[in-house]
N, C-alpha and C positions, 0 to 999 in steps of 0.2 A: 798699031803694031800687029804683025801677022802671027798665026799660030806657030810658025817655024821660028820666029824671033823668041816667043815666049818659052818654047820647049827648049831653047838652048841653055836656059838657066838650070835644067835638071840634067844630072849625069845620064849618059846615053852610051850604048855598046857601040863598037866600031872599031876603029884603029886602036890597037892595045896602047894603053898609056900607063905611065909608071903611078902606082898609088902613092909612093913617096913623093913624087913631083907634085901631085894634086894636093897633098897635105901640106906641102911647104908652100904653095902657092896660097892656099886658103889661110894658113897661119900668118903669112906675110901680109895678105889683104886685111886681116883683122887688126894685126899691129898698126898698119898704116891708118886704118880707120879710127882706131882708138887715139893714136897721136895727133892725127892732122884732120880728122873729120871726113865726112862724105864728099864735100865739095873739092877738097885738095887731093883726093885720091885719084891716081892715074895708073894706067896699065904699065907705064914705064916705071913708076915708083915701086910697084908691087913686083915686077920681073926683077928689078935690081935688088930688092930685098930678098926675094926668094932665090936668087942666083941662077935664074933661067932666062932664056932669050925671049923676047916679046913675040915671036911668031908662034911659040909654043902656047903662049897664053892666048893669043888671038884665035887659034884653031879650037881651043877649049871654051873660051869666053869671048864672043865676039865684041862685046862692049864692057864698060866698066860696070853698067847696070847689072848684066848678066853675073858678072864676078861678085858683085856685092850681095846679090840675093842669093847666090850659092854659099857665099861665106855665112850668111845668116841662117840659112837652112842648116849648115853643117855645125855651127857653133851654138845654135839655140834650138835644140831638138825639142818635139812635143813632149810635155809631161805625161807621166802615166796617171790614170784616173784612180783615186782611192777606191777601195772596195770594203766599206765599213758595214754594208748591209742596210745603211740608212741613207736615202738618196740626198736628203738636204745637208747632211754632215759631209757626204762625198763632195757635194757642190762647194761647200764652204772650205773644206780643206784644200780643194783644188784651187779655188780662187786665191787663198792665202799664199800657197805655194808659188803660183803663177806670178803674183805681184812681188813676192820676196826674191825671186830668181831674176825677175826683171831689174829690180832695184839694187841687187848685190852683184849683178854681173857687169864687169867693164864693158861688155858689148851692149847692155841695157840703153845707155845713151846713144848709141850708134844706131840701134833699132829705131829709136824715137826720131832721131835726125833724118833717117832714110824715110820714114813714114811721113814726115813733115815735107820733105822734098816731093814725095809721091803725090801729095795734094796739089802741086803744081805741074805735075808731069803725068797726064793720063797713061802714057805707055809703061812708066815705072809702075804706077798704080795698079795696072792690070797684071804686070808681072808678079808683083808682091802678093796680090790677091789669089792669083792661080797657084803659086808654088810655095808661098810662104804662109800666108794667113788663113787660106781656106782650109788646110788640113788640121791646122790648129783649132779653128772655129768649129769645125765639125765635132770634135770631142767636146766642147762646151754646149754645143747645140744638143747633142745626144744627152747630156747630164740634165739640161734644163727640160727637155721633152719628157724625160723619165719622171722628173718631179711633177710636171704638169698633169701627166697621165695618171699618176698616183694621187692627184687632188691635193698636193702639198703646196703648191704656189698658186697665186690669184690667176684664175684662168682668163681674166679680162685683159691680161697684159701678154704681148707676144713675147717670143723667144729673145728677139734682139733687144727690146726693152729691159727685160730681166737681166740679160748678159751685161748691158750697160750699167745698170744699177748695182750689180753684184761686184763686178770687176773693175768698174770705173773709180769708186771712192779710194781704195788704196793706191792705185797708180797716179791719180791726181794729188793725193797727199805727197807721194814721193816727188813729182815733178814740182810741187809748190814748195817743199821744205828741204828737198835733196837728200832726205833720209826716210827709211821705213823699217820700223821694227816689228818683231813678230807679233808684240802685244797689240800695237796700233793696227796692224793689218787685220788681225783676228776680231778686234772690236768693231772696225768699220764693216767687215764682211758679215759678221753675225748681226749687226744691227740692220743691214740691207736685207738679209734673208728674213729676218723677223717681220719687217715692214712688208715683205712681199708675200707671206704666207696666206692661204685661203682665210678669208674672215670667219670668225667663229659663227656657226649657224648657217653658213653659206652652203647652197646645194654643191655637191661634188660634181 
């Protein structure tokens, strides 16, 4: 995939477009994704649902992948980081909110399905990483790096490992059981953070 293809997933200035039309198309795309899934989504189906012509969609989103990634960006915005003054508490609250938002949103299963498809499609995977995953992962990375710099987490573990161990358990629980409560999410995240803290007596 070229940089030009990847950049098409992000709104750009140029010919004036109707914001109402963009919102209608994104809403239609989300509805089709929820009702029929990623595999069944077509530009034609979204155009019909939004009440617009296909050429208007193709000018804005050259492929269905561009449209789907844009829909995820618009409907699953990055979370705001808590600021409690205690970095591990911030990390825990953020992880719990992340998992609960994913599990509680009708778009959650859609996001998982698109990520699964990306595992078979390097071009889609790159588009997701560049425009959807990386901006969200940057926030998580910053939180974990703060905790490591403060000596609060085991410095023998890298940022990616800590991220996976903190955010993974509640998401896995949701995928396995189909449900995720606030209590369960907090228990899993707090247990993970407790296990990852700097061992007592270790050099900072």
